[in-house]
KETOR-422988 format. One line per field, with one value per residue (C-alpha): residue number from 1; x, y, z; residue in one letter; chain. Coordinates in nm, 2 decimals. Layout:
% residues N
lumvo [NUM,...]
px [X,...]
py [Y,...]
pz [Z,...]
fise [A,...]
dodren [A,...]
% end
This chain:
% residues 436
lumvo [1,2,3,4,5,6,7,8,9,10,11,12,13,14,15,16,17,18,19,20,21,22,23,24,25,26,27,28,29,30,31,32,33,34,35,36,37,38,39,40,41,42,43,44,45,46,47,48,49,50,51,52,53,54,55,56,57,58,59,60,61,62,63,64,65,66,67,68,69,70,71,72,73,74,75,76,77,78,79,80,81,82,83,84,85,86,87,88,89,90,91,92,93,94,95,96,97,98,99,100,101,102,103,104,105,106,107,108,109,110,111,112,113,114,115,116,117,118,119,120,121,122,123,124,125,126,127,128,129,130,131,132,133,134,135,136,137,138,139,140,141,142,143,144,145,146,147,148,149,150,151,152,153,154,155,156,157,158,159,160,161,162,163,164,165,166,167,168,169,170,171,172,173,174,175,176,177,178,179,180,181,182,183,184,185,186,187,188,189,190,191,192,193,194,195,196,197,198,199,200,201,202,203,204,205,206,207,208,209,210,211,212,213,214,215,216,217,218,219,220,221,222,223,224,225,226,227,228,229,230,231,232,233,234,235,236,237,238,239,240,241,242,243,244,245,246,247,248,249,250,251,252,253,254,255,256,257,258,259,260,261,262,263,264,265,266,267,268,269,270,271,272,273,274,275,276,277,278,279,280,281,282,283,284,285,286,287,288,289,290,291,292,293,294,295,296,297,298,299,300,301,302,303,304,305,306,307,308,309,310,311,312,313,314,315,316,317,318,319,320,321,322,323,324,325,326,327,328,329,330,331,332,333,334,335,336,337,338,339,340,341,342,343,344,345,346,347,348,349,350,351,352,353,354,355,356,357,358,359,360,361,362,363,364,365,366,367,368,369,370,371,372,373,374,375,376,377,378,379,380,381,382,383,384,385,386,387,388,389,390,391,392,393,394,395,396,397,398,399,400,401,402,403,404,405,406,407,408,409,410,411,412,413,414,415,416,417,418,419,420,421,422,423,424,425,426,427,428,429,430,431,432,433,434,435,436]
px [0.04,-0.11,-0.35,-0.63,-0.62,-0.71,-1.09,-1.27,-1.15,-1.27,-1.30,-1.32,-1.39,-1.28,-1.44,-1.40,-1.17,-1.33,-1.22,-1.35,-1.29,-1.36,-1.44,-1.64,-2.02,-2.13,-2.42,-2.78,-2.87,-2.58,-2.61,-2.29,-2.36,-2.42,-2.06,-1.92,-2.19,-2.07,-1.73,-1.89,-2.09,-1.78,-1.59,-1.88,-1.94,-1.57,-1.50,-1.64,-1.58,-1.24,-1.19,-1.00,-1.00,-1.07,-1.13,-1.20,-1.37,-1.32,-1.43,-1.16,-1.15,-1.22,-1.14,-1.18,-1.49,-1.50,-1.59,-1.38,-1.53,-1.46,-1.70,-2.06,-2.04,-1.96,-2.23,-2.49,-2.39,-2.45,-2.17,-2.08,-2.03,-1.69,-1.64,-1.39,-1.04,-0.94,-0.57,-0.46,-0.64,-1.01,-1.11,-0.78,-0.75,-0.71,-0.45,-0.73,-0.86,-0.51,-0.48,-0.83,-0.73,-0.42,-0.64,-0.86,-0.55,-0.44,-0.78,-0.76,-0.41,-0.53,-0.83,-0.63,-0.36,-0.63,-0.72,-0.35,-0.36,-0.07,0.19,0.11,0.22,0.50,0.58,0.64,0.37,0.07,-0.13,-0.20,-0.31,-0.36,-0.52,-0.66,-0.80,-0.54,-0.70,-0.49,-0.76,-0.78,-0.41,-0.33,-0.62,-0.49,-0.13,-0.22,-0.43,-0.16,0.12,-0.08,-0.19,0.17,0.40,0.76,0.68,0.59,0.35,0.30,-0.03,-0.12,-0.19,-0.27,-0.31,-0.13,-0.14,-0.47,-0.64,-0.95,-0.88,-1.15,-1.20,-1.31,-1.46,-1.85,-1.90,-2.14,-1.95,-2.24,-2.52,-2.81,-3.15,-3.30,-3.06,-3.14,-3.51,-3.49,-3.27,-3.49,-3.80,-3.62,-3.52,-3.87,-4.03,-3.78,-3.72,-4.01,-3.98,-3.61,-3.66,-3.97,-3.81,-3.52,-3.74,-3.67,-3.30,-3.32,-3.50,-3.26,-2.95,-3.11,-3.16,-2.80,-2.63,-2.88,-2.93,-3.14,-2.82,-2.61,-2.47,-2.70,-3.02,-3.28,-3.21,-3.16,-3.39,-3.43,-3.27,-3.62,-3.68,-3.45,-3.59,-3.35,-3.29,-3.04,-2.87,-2.63,-2.33,-2.09,-1.77,-1.89,-2.05,-2.42,-2.49,-2.72,-2.86,-3.08,-3.13,-3.03,-2.69,-2.64,-2.77,-2.54,-2.24,-2.36,-2.46,-2.12,-1.93,-2.15,-2.10,-1.73,-1.72,-1.91,-1.64,-1.35,-1.47,-1.44,-1.71,-2.04,-2.23,-1.96,-1.98,-2.35,-2.26,-2.38,-2.71,-2.80,-2.91,-2.95,-2.78,-3.10,-3.07,-2.72,-2.86,-3.12,-2.84,-2.63,-2.93,-2.93,-2.59,-2.68,-3.01,-2.80,-2.58,-2.87,-3.04,-2.73,-2.58,-2.83,-3.11,-3.07,-2.96,-2.73,-2.57,-2.47,-2.33,-2.12,-2.01,-1.92,-1.54,-1.53,-1.77,-1.53,-1.23,-1.40,-1.51,-1.17,-1.01,-1.26,-1.17,-0.79,-0.65,-0.33,-0.50,-0.61,-0.65,-0.74,-0.80,-0.96,-1.01,-1.25,-1.55,-1.91,-2.04,-1.84,-1.99,-2.34,-2.34,-2.19,-2.45,-2.73,-2.59,-2.58,-2.94,-2.85,-3.13,-3.12,-2.95,-2.99,-2.65,-2.66,-2.45,-2.37,-2.51,-2.45,-2.70,-2.58,-2.20,-2.02,-1.70,-1.41,-1.66,-1.57,-1.78,-1.66,-1.72,-1.59,-1.53,-1.52,-1.49,-1.77,-1.76,-1.93,-1.64,-1.87,-1.78,-1.97,-1.97,-2.07,-2.12,-2.06,-2.04,-1.79,-1.77,-1.68,-1.97,-2.00,-1.89,-1.59,-1.49,-1.53,-1.33,-1.05,-1.09,-0.84,-0.97,-0.90,-1.05,-1.23,-1.35,-1.42,-1.58,-1.96,-2.04,-2.37,-2.46,-2.56,-2.83,-2.87,-3.23,-3.35,-3.05,-3.11,-2.89,-2.79,-2.85,-2.54,-2.65,-2.41,-2.47,-2.34,-2.04,-2.17,-2.48,-2.29,-2.06,-2.37,-2.51,-2.19,-2.23,-2.59,-2.49,-2.22,-2.46,-2.71,-2.44,-2.39,-2.76,-2.78]
py [1.03,1.38,1.42,1.56,1.25,1.01,1.05,1.27,1.38,1.64,1.54,1.81,1.70,1.96,1.93,2.29,2.58,2.91,3.28,3.59,3.96,4.15,4.49,4.36,4.31,3.95,3.95,4.05,3.75,3.76,3.97,4.09,3.89,3.57,3.59,3.54,3.38,3.02,3.12,3.27,2.96,2.74,2.96,2.95,2.58,2.50,2.67,2.35,2.10,1.99,1.99,1.67,1.61,1.75,1.56,1.79,1.71,2.00,2.08,2.21,2.59,2.79,2.61,2.68,2.53,2.16,2.22,2.47,2.78,2.65,2.36,2.34,2.69,2.87,2.69,2.78,3.14,3.45,3.46,3.82,3.73,3.67,3.42,3.49,3.42,3.14,3.06,2.70,2.39,2.32,2.19,2.30,2.52,2.88,3.12,3.30,2.96,2.89,3.23,3.18,2.84,2.99,3.25,2.96,2.78,3.09,3.12,2.76,2.81,3.10,2.89,2.58,2.78,2.89,2.53,2.43,2.19,2.33,2.26,1.89,1.87,1.64,1.49,1.15,1.10,1.08,1.34,1.54,1.39,1.56,1.34,1.46,1.31,1.29,1.56,1.88,2.10,1.88,1.82,2.19,2.29,2.06,2.17,2.53,2.48,2.26,2.50,2.79,2.59,2.48,2.74,2.63,2.27,2.15,1.88,1.59,1.56,1.20,1.10,0.73,0.74,0.89,1.27,1.41,1.07,0.99,0.81,0.55,0.69,1.02,0.89,0.91,0.59,0.30,0.01,-0.23,-0.27,-0.51,-0.49,-0.43,-0.14,0.03,-0.01,0.13,0.42,0.52,0.51,0.72,0.98,1.00,1.03,1.29,1.50,1.45,1.60,1.70,1.97,2.12,2.16,2.36,2.58,2.91,2.84,2.75,3.07,3.29,3.13,3.14,3.51,3.57,3.38,3.49,3.14,3.28,3.45,3.14,2.91,2.63,2.83,2.75,2.38,2.45,2.72,2.60,2.34,2.21,2.08,1.78,1.53,1.45,1.11,0.93,0.59,0.37,0.16,-0.04,0.14,0.47,0.78,0.81,0.95,1.22,1.29,1.56,1.93,1.93,1.80,2.08,2.34,2.22,2.30,2.65,2.70,2.58,2.81,3.12,3.06,3.03,3.34,3.53,3.44,3.53,3.83,4.15,4.33,4.17,4.30,4.17,3.84,3.83,3.93,4.29,4.20,4.37,4.08,4.05,3.83,3.62,3.57,3.43,3.20,3.09,3.03,2.83,2.62,2.44,2.28,2.20,2.04,1.83,1.72,1.64,1.43,1.23,1.18,1.22,0.97,0.74,0.42,0.62,0.82,0.52,0.35,0.63,0.76,0.42,0.44,0.80,0.72,0.43,0.66,0.93,0.69,0.53,0.87,0.95,0.63,0.66,0.73,0.87,1.14,1.48,1.66,1.51,1.71,1.53,1.72,1.62,1.75,1.88,1.53,1.40,1.64,1.61,1.23,1.21,1.44,1.25,0.91,1.05,1.18,1.54,1.80,2.08,2.39,2.75,2.89,3.27,3.47,3.19,3.16,2.78,2.65,2.29,2.27,2.61,2.62,2.56,2.47,2.25,1.99,1.96,1.69,1.81,1.58,1.68,1.55,1.70,1.82,1.49,1.29,1.17,1.21,1.45,1.56,1.87,1.90,2.22,2.35,2.63,2.84,3.18,3.39,3.49,3.84,3.71,3.49,3.77,4.01,3.76,3.83,3.79,3.57,3.61,3.47,3.80,3.79,3.42,3.23,3.17,2.87,2.68,2.39,2.07,1.87,1.49,1.37,1.19,1.25,1.42,1.72,1.80,2.14,2.28,2.15,1.86,1.50,1.20,1.08,0.73,0.84,1.01,0.71,0.48,0.70,0.63,0.26,0.27,0.41,0.15,-0.13,0.01,-0.04,-0.40,-0.45,-0.31]
pz [4.57,4.54,4.83,4.61,4.40,4.68,4.64,4.39,4.06,3.81,3.45,3.19,2.84,2.60,2.25,2.21,2.31,2.42,2.40,2.58,2.57,2.89,2.73,2.44,2.43,2.49,2.25,2.31,2.53,2.77,3.08,3.25,3.57,3.36,3.24,3.59,3.79,3.72,3.85,4.16,4.21,4.19,4.43,4.67,4.71,4.67,5.01,5.16,4.87,4.75,4.37,4.29,3.92,3.58,3.25,2.96,2.63,2.39,2.05,1.82,1.77,1.45,1.13,0.76,0.60,0.54,0.17,-0.03,-0.18,-0.52,-0.48,-0.34,-0.18,-0.50,-0.70,-0.45,-0.40,-0.61,-0.87,-0.76,-0.40,-0.25,0.03,0.30,0.17,0.41,0.46,0.46,0.35,0.40,0.75,0.92,1.23,1.14,1.29,1.47,1.60,1.74,1.91,2.06,2.20,2.36,2.53,2.67,2.79,2.97,3.14,3.26,3.39,3.61,3.72,3.80,3.97,4.22,4.27,4.32,4.03,3.82,4.08,4.05,3.69,3.60,3.26,3.41,3.67,3.45,3.65,3.34,3.00,2.67,2.40,2.07,1.75,1.47,1.26,1.23,1.38,1.69,1.74,1.70,1.93,2.20,2.16,2.18,2.49,2.66,2.59,2.73,3.03,3.10,2.94,2.88,2.96,2.60,2.72,2.50,2.31,2.23,1.87,1.83,1.45,1.16,1.15,1.00,1.02,1.23,1.56,1.63,1.98,1.83,1.50,1.54,1.34,1.36,1.51,1.57,1.32,1.25,1.08,1.42,1.50,1.17,1.21,1.57,1.47,1.18,1.40,1.67,1.40,1.26,1.61,1.73,1.42,1.19,0.84,0.83,0.57,0.73,1.07,0.90,0.68,0.85,0.84,0.47,0.39,0.58,0.41,0.06,0.11,0.24,-0.04,-0.30,-0.43,-0.72,-0.85,-0.82,-1.09,-0.96,-1.02,-1.14,-1.11,-0.74,-0.61,-0.25,-0.02,0.06,-0.29,-0.21,0.04,0.32,0.47,0.69,0.63,0.82,0.73,0.95,1.04,0.88,1.02,0.98,0.64,0.52,0.17,0.04,0.11,0.47,0.39,0.12,0.36,0.64,0.42,0.37,0.74,0.85,0.61,0.70,1.07,1.04,0.81,1.08,1.33,1.11,0.91,1.12,0.92,1.02,0.72,0.49,0.66,0.54,0.19,0.24,0.41,0.74,0.96,1.33,1.59,1.60,1.22,1.27,1.53,1.27,1.01,1.25,1.36,1.03,1.08,1.44,1.33,1.09,1.37,1.60,1.34,1.26,1.61,1.89,1.84,2.15,1.97,1.74,2.03,2.24,1.92,1.79,2.13,2.28,2.26,2.38,2.67,2.77,2.75,2.97,3.23,3.24,3.30,3.58,3.75,3.70,4.05,3.90,3.70,3.81,3.47,3.13,2.81,2.52,2.19,1.92,1.73,1.78,1.69,1.99,2.24,2.09,2.10,2.45,2.59,2.42,2.54,2.89,2.86,2.92,2.92,2.66,2.79,2.70,2.58,2.60,2.37,2.13,1.77,1.82,2.07,2.10,2.07,2.04,1.85,2.09,2.37,2.66,2.83,3.18,3.44,3.78,4.07,4.43,4.79,5.00,5.36,5.45,5.29,5.00,4.63,4.41,4.04,3.85,3.47,3.28,2.93,2.90,2.58,2.43,2.33,1.96,2.04,2.23,1.94,1.68,1.90,1.96,2.33,2.61,2.89,3.26,3.58,3.63,3.27,3.21,2.93,2.96,3.17,3.18,3.41,3.22,3.39,3.34,3.32,3.63,3.85,4.19,4.29,4.65,4.80,4.62,4.28,4.27,4.17,4.36,4.17,4.17,4.00,3.72,3.68,3.66,3.38,3.18,3.26,3.15,2.81,2.78,2.86,2.60,2.34,2.44,2.39,2.04]
fise [M,I,P,A,M,K,K,S,R,L,V,I,L,A,V,F,S,L,A,L,F,A,C,Q,P,E,G,P,D,V,K,P,Q,E,Q,T,E,W,I,A,R,A,D,G,F,Q,K,T,Y,T,L,D,Q,M,V,I,L,S,R,H,N,I,R,S,P,L,V,S,K,N,S,V,L,S,R,L,T,N,S,N,Y,Q,W,F,L,W,Q,G,S,P,S,T,L,T,A,K,G,E,R,L,E,I,Q,M,G,K,F,F,R,E,W,L,E,K,K,D,F,I,S,H,Y,S,A,D,N,Y,A,F,R,F,Y,A,N,G,K,Q,R,C,Q,L,T,A,K,S,F,A,N,A,L,L,P,G,V,N,P,R,V,E,M,N,V,Q,F,D,A,M,D,P,V,F,N,P,Q,I,T,K,I,S,D,G,F,V,A,T,A,Q,K,E,I,K,D,L,F,G,D,L,N,A,R,A,A,S,G,Y,A,M,M,E,K,V,I,D,I,T,G,S,P,A,Y,P,D,T,S,S,F,S,Q,F,P,S,S,V,S,F,K,L,N,A,E,P,S,M,S,G,G,L,K,M,A,C,T,V,S,D,A,L,S,L,Q,Y,Y,E,E,P,D,E,K,K,A,A,F,G,H,D,I,S,F,D,D,W,V,T,I,S,S,V,K,E,W,Y,G,D,V,L,F,T,A,P,S,V,A,V,N,V,A,H,P,L,L,Q,T,I,L,N,E,M,Q,N,E,K,R,I,F,T,F,L,C,G,H,D,S,N,I,G,S,V,L,A,A,L,E,A,E,S,A,D,L,P,G,S,I,E,K,R,T,P,I,G,G,K,L,I,F,E,R,F,T,G,P,D,G,A,E,Y,A,D,V,L,L,V,Y,A,S,A,A,Q,L,R,A,E,S,A,L,T,Y,D,N,P,P,V,G,V,K,I,K,L,K,G,L,K,E,N,A,D,G,L,Y,A,L,A,D,V,E,E,R,F,T,K,A,L,R,A,Y,D,S,L]
dodren [A,A,A,A,A,A,A,A,A,A,A,A,A,A,A,A,A,A,A,A,A,A,A,A,A,A,A,A,A,A,A,A,A,A,A,A,A,A,A,A,A,A,A,A,A,A,A,A,A,A,A,A,A,A,A,A,A,A,A,A,A,A,A,A,A,A,A,A,A,A,A,A,A,A,A,A,A,A,A,A,A,A,A,A,A,A,A,A,A,A,A,A,A,A,A,A,A,A,A,A,A,A,A,A,A,A,A,A,A,A,A,A,A,A,A,A,A,A,A,A,A,A,A,A,A,A,A,A,A,A,A,A,A,A,A,A,A,A,A,A,A,A,A,A,A,A,A,A,A,A,A,A,A,A,A,A,A,A,A,A,A,A,A,A,A,A,A,A,A,A,A,A,A,A,A,A,A,A,A,A,A,A,A,A,A,A,A,A,A,A,A,A,A,A,A,A,A,A,A,A,A,A,A,A,A,A,A,A,A,A,A,A,A,A,A,A,A,A,A,A,A,A,A,A,A,A,A,A,A,A,A,A,A,A,A,A,A,A,A,A,A,A,A,A,A,A,A,A,A,A,A,A,A,A,A,A,A,A,A,A,A,A,A,A,A,A,A,A,A,A,A,A,A,A,A,A,A,A,A,A,A,A,A,A,A,A,A,A,A,A,A,A,A,A,A,A,A,A,A,A,A,A,A,A,A,A,A,A,A,A,A,A,A,A,A,A,A,A,A,A,A,A,A,A,A,A,A,A,A,A,A,A,A,A,A,A,A,A,A,A,A,A,A,A,A,A,A,A,A,A,A,A,A,A,A,A,A,A,A,A,A,A,A,A,A,A,A,A,A,A,A,A,A,A,A,A,A,A,A,A,A,A,A,A,A,A,A,A,A,A,A,A,A,A,A,A,A,A,A,A,A,A,A,A,A,A,A,A,A,A,A,A,A,A,A,A,A,A,A,A,A,A,A,A,A,A,A,A,A,A,A,A,A,A,A,A]
% end
């Protein structure tokens, strides 16, 4: 057995892949020292702690919009405006997304080489695991990352369903339902989020300006997203469902955000409008609000994240594993964080303030100088500027990293949690599902 596997393990959950460019600006809210301070912190306390395992939950990298430009997007956009000409089918990983994920894999290779993890890889000893949802954008993200992490090895990426189908582990669907669950979930949504359209009003207004909805084929029947009341419903073995203006607006927010990443000309990405970085944050906030409403109410989160929480905990407790890479969607990361009762974190440099595209939720496991086991939780992601620039990533020029705090858990002097406390938080979420 590998010595580092005897006690602690690090679990990195990769629901996203991240790219950085050393010589490019990081965005108005990222200071140069913030880019590398998470690496400096890790190198500091790891002089006395042994990093034992990584399990990664990643969001897929840049994809084409989920709805083609000839559908809802074209009906809501000024007839004279031209959306970015996406290559490939809707909702598939783009060539740029693939290249960015390769850069992230290269960064992790350099990082893990410094921790002496790469030398432990073997195709037949189960020390490394790569597992992704069956959707093309997830499989290709995982494959790009794995090949860059372990060049020349061609590591296997697990796919437990037919290609481009949803794997139940990554499918954020309701798997337990009752009248009591629906009533509780609806109350939680109302208490947490209030009037769904009212809370998204500033994002609606910004997007309606950018797409010039008054010049669209849908006008005047549709003059604002806010004119359509929004609501959430639940059905067994289906994702939570949204109807109304917020669902329509999410489609536009998603497409504009992706266009911002892919289109080199920022003004062209905004259809000729001069808008600020903060305006792009406002635009992106609509789709993130949509995701929060659908997947992060407490009862909903423990329901839809249940199979993934089981998978993550199993990986953390697998004595044969030192590195796990799981690849899914923003809904996976959002619901897992909510189920684990994570505090909101500021994400500098990203227009996505919840689950950045290609971002990685990381659970690190260590053996401390006292022989006890500890855990750290990070969210690692490329800044918007790094994504747009298609940046190269190195250990000296890493992705942005932010510490994720779990409500109610006590940290030691080095900012680490007792491993048992983190595992108990997973167990608590699993028990909550059993009580639904």
